[in-house]
C-alpha positions in Angstrom: -7.7 179.0 134.5 -7.4 175.9 136.6 -3.8 174.3 137.6 -2.5 172.1 135.3 -2.9 168.4 135.9 -0.4 166.5 137.5 -1.1 163.4 135.4 -1.4 163.1 132.2 -3.0 160.6 129.7 -1.1 157.3 129.4 -0.5 157.5 126.0 0.9 161.3 125.7 4.5 162.3 126.0 4.2 163.5 129.6 2.4 160.4 130.5 4.9 158.0 129.0 8.1 159.7 130.6 9.5 158.5 133.9 9.1 160.9 136.6 13.0 162.1 136.2 12.8 162.7 132.7 9.0 164.1 133.0 10.3 166.5 135.4 13.3 167.8 133.3 11.2 168.7 130.7 8.6 170.1 132.4 11.5 172.3 133.2 12.5 173.4 129.9 11.2 176.5 128.6 9.0 179.2 129.8 5.2 179.1 130.4 2.5 180.5 128.4 -1.7 180.6 128.3 -4.0 180.9 125.6 -7.8 181.4 125.5 -10.3 179.8 122.8 -9.6 180.6 119.9 -5.8 181.6 120.1 -3.6 180.9 117.5 -0.6 179.0 119.0 1.3 177.8 116.0 0.2 179.1 112.3 1.0 177.1 109.4 3.2 178.3 106.7 5.7 179.9 109.5 9.4 179.5 109.6 9.4 179.3 113.7 10.7 176.3 115.0 9.7 176.2 118.8 7.6 173.2 120.3 4.8 173.6 122.6 4.4 171.1 125.4 1.3 171.3 126.1 -0.4 171.2 130.0 -3.8 171.4 130.0 -6.6 172.2 127.6 -7.3 170.8 124.0 -6.8 172.4 120.7 -7.4 171.1 117.2 -4.7 171.0 114.3 -6.0 172.3 110.8 -4.5 173.0 107.7 -5.8 175.0 104.5 -6.6 173.3 101.4 -5.6 173.8 97.7 -9.6 175.2 97.4 -8.9 177.3 100.2 -10.8 174.8 102.5 -9.7 174.3 106.1 -9.2 170.8 107.2 -9.1 169.5 110.5 -6.6 166.9 111.1 -6.2 166.3 114.7 -7.2 166.9 118.3 -4.2 167.9 120.8 -4.5 167.7 124.2 -2.5 168.5 127.7 0.7 166.2 128.0 1.0 166.1 124.1 3.5 168.3 122.1 2.8 170.6 119.0 5.0 171.8 116.6 8.0 169.0 116.8 7.8 168.4 112.9 9.7 171.6 112.7 12.0 171.6 115.3 13.5 168.9 113.8 13.6 169.7 110.0 17.0 171.3 109.3 19.2 172.7 112.1 19.5 176.5 113.3 22.3 178.3 111.7 23.8 175.5 109.5 23.4 177.3 106.1 21.1 179.6 106.3 18.8 176.8 106.7 15.5 177.9 108.4 13.6 174.3 108.1 10.5 173.6 106.0 7.3 175.6 107.1 4.8 174.5 109.4 2.5 172.0 107.6 -0.7 173.0 110.0 -2.2 175.5 112.4 -3.0 174.9 116.3 -5.7 176.9 117.5 -7.0 176.6 121.5 -10.7 175.5 121.9 -10.9 176.8 125.2 -7.8 178.0 128.1 -4.8 176.1 127.8 -1.3 176.4 129.2 2.2 175.3 127.5 5.3 175.4 128.0 7.7 177.0 124.8 10.6 174.8 123.9 13.3 175.7 122.0 14.9 173.2 119.4 18.5 173.6 120.7 16.9 172.7 124.4 14.9 170.0 123.3 17.7 168.4 121.2 20.2 168.5 124.4 17.5 166.8 126.5 17.0 164.3 123.8 20.9 163.6 124.2 20.8 163.3 128.1 17.2 161.7 128.2 17.3 158.9 125.2 13.9 157.6 127.0 12.2 161.0 126.0 13.7 160.4 121.8 12.0 156.5 122.3 8.6 158.3 123.6 8.2 160.5 120.7 8.9 157.8 118.1 6.3 156.0 119.8 3.9 159.0 119.7 5.0 159.7 115.9 4.0 155.9 115.3 0.6 156.1 117.0 -0.3 158.8 114.7 0.9 157.7 111.7 -1.1 154.0 112.7 -4.2 156.5 113.5 -4.0 158.7 109.9 -3.6 155.3 108.1 -6.7 153.7 110.4 -8.7 156.7 108.9 -7.7 156.5 105.2 -8.4 152.7 105.0 -12.0 153.3 106.6 -12.7 156.3 104.2 -12.4 153.3 101.3 -14.0 150.3 103.4 -16.5 151.3 105.5 -20.0 153.8 104.5 -19.8 157.2 106.4 -22.5 156.1 109.2 -20.1 153.5 109.9 -16.9 156.0 110.1 -19.0 158.4 112.5 -19.6 156.0 114.6 -16.2 154.6 114.7 -14.9 158.4 115.4 -17.5 159.3 118.3 -16.6 155.9 119.6 -13.1 157.0 119.4 -13.6 160.4 121.1 -15.4 159.0 123.6 -12.8 156.6 124.7 -10.5 159.6 124.5 -12.1 162.9 125.9 -15.5 161.4 127.4 -17.1 162.0 130.7 -19.3 159.4 132.2 -22.9 160.5 133.4 -25.1 159.5 136.1 -27.8 158.2 133.6 -25.1 156.0 132.3 -24.3 158.4 128.8 -20.5 160.0 128.0 -20.4 163.5 127.1 -18.2 164.2 124.9 -15.0 166.4 126.2 -14.1 168.0 122.9 -17.0 169.4 121.0 -16.7 169.0 117.3 -18.7 171.0 114.7 -20.3 168.9 112.1 -17.8 170.7 109.2 -14.6 169.2 112.1 -16.6 165.6 111.7 -17.0 165.7 108.1 -13.3 166.3 107.9 -12.4 163.8 110.3 -14.6 161.0 108.5 -13.7 162.2 104.8 -17.7 162.8 104.2 -19.6 165.6 103.0 -21.0 167.8 105.9 -24.3 166.9 104.3 -23.8 163.3 104.8 -22.4 163.6 108.4 -25.8 165.6 109.2 -27.5 162.7 107.9 -25.6 160.4 110.0 -26.0 162.0 113.2 -29.9 162.3 112.6 -30.3 158.8 111.9 -27.5 158.3 115.1 -30.3 160.6 117.4 -33.5 158.9 115.9 -31.9 155.4 116.9 -31.5 156.6 120.6 -27.6 156.4 120.1 -27.1 160.0 120.6 -28.3 163.5 122.0 -26.9 166.9 120.5 -27.2 169.9 121.9 -25.6 173.4 122.4 -22.2 172.9 122.4 -22.5 169.3 123.6 -22.9 165.8 122.1 -23.7 162.9 124.8 -23.8 159.0 123.7 -26.5 157.4 125.2 -25.7 153.7 124.3 -21.8 153.2 124.1 -22.3 149.4 123.3 -24.9 149.8 120.5 -23.3 152.4 118.9 -20.0 150.0 119.1 -21.9 147.9 116.9 -22.9 150.3 114.6 -19.5 151.1 114.3 -18.9 147.3 113.7 -16.1 147.3 116.5 -16.2 144.5 119.1 -18.3 145.0 122.2 -17.2 145.6 125.5 -14.6 147.8 127.0 -12.0 150.2 124.6 -11.2 149.2 121.2 -7.4 148.9 120.5 -8.2 151.3 118.4 -9.4 153.9 120.2 -7.2 153.2 123.2 -4.0 154.0 120.5 -5.9 157.1 119.4 -3.5 160.1 119.7 -4.9 162.7 121.8 -6.3 160.7 124.8 -7.4 163.2 127.1 -7.9 162.4 131.3 -11.9 162.8 132.0 -12.2 166.5 132.5 -15.1 169.0 131.9 -16.2 169.1 128.1 -14.5 172.3 126.1 -16.5 174.5 123.8 -16.4 173.6 120.5 -13.5 175.8 118.3 -14.3 176.2 114.7 -11.0 176.5 112.6 -10.3 180.5 111.6 -11.1 180.7 108.0 -8.4 180.9 105.3 
C-alpha cells in the first residue's frame, strides 16, 4: 500500500485543522490497515471507537427494514467514521453501552486508518477546541448534503438528480484525463447510484444510457469517465463554470488520486 498522504482534502477533518492540532490528532491511537471488502465498522455493534481515515475510500451502508442494503455516503482519507457512537453516552456510567452503530463502513480498496478510543478523543477535544469546531462543521456539511438529496428527490426528475450526483463526485473524486474528460475516482455500481439518487435501478440504468448516447459519459469495467462536464452541468441544471457550491460542500471530498475499484455493499 502507498504511504498515507501528507495533505488532505480541505473540507475533511485533517484538512481543516491547523498543523499543531492535526499532528496531535494523528498521534492518537494505533494505525490499522484494510483491504477491499473489509468491514471497518458494523451496523448494530456496540463498540465505541472512532476511525480516522488516512487514505483510501470507504462506503457507508445501512440495512433497510425489508433487508435491502442502501448506500448512504462515501468517506475518504482525512475524514472520520464512527464518531456518532463515540459521543452517544459515557463509558462506564450506569452501564451505558451507547446507541448501536447505525451503519456499516466497508473498504473500497486498500486503506489506512487510526483507531481512536472515545476517552482519548474527548481529552483531545478538551485541549483542542478547534478540533471540536471542525467536527461540528463537518457534521453540518453532512446534514446539508443529506437535506439537499432529499429536496432533489422531490424537485427534480431522475436524470437531473443523476447528473447532479455525477457532477459532485467528479468534483470530489475526479482525475482529469488528457482528452479533457474526468475519470471518476470512486467506482459506484448502478444499485449504489440508485440508492444515492432515490430512484429505481432500472430508471438509473435508463438515465446512464441516455447520458452515454448524448456523449456526456462513458462507462466501462470498473470505470466511469465524464466526457463533457460543462454539458453535464447543464443537464444537472447547475450554474456553468467551475465547481458548484453544492459540490464544494459535499462531504467526502478527496484529493485527486487513482480511481478506486467499485465496492459492492455486503449482503444483509
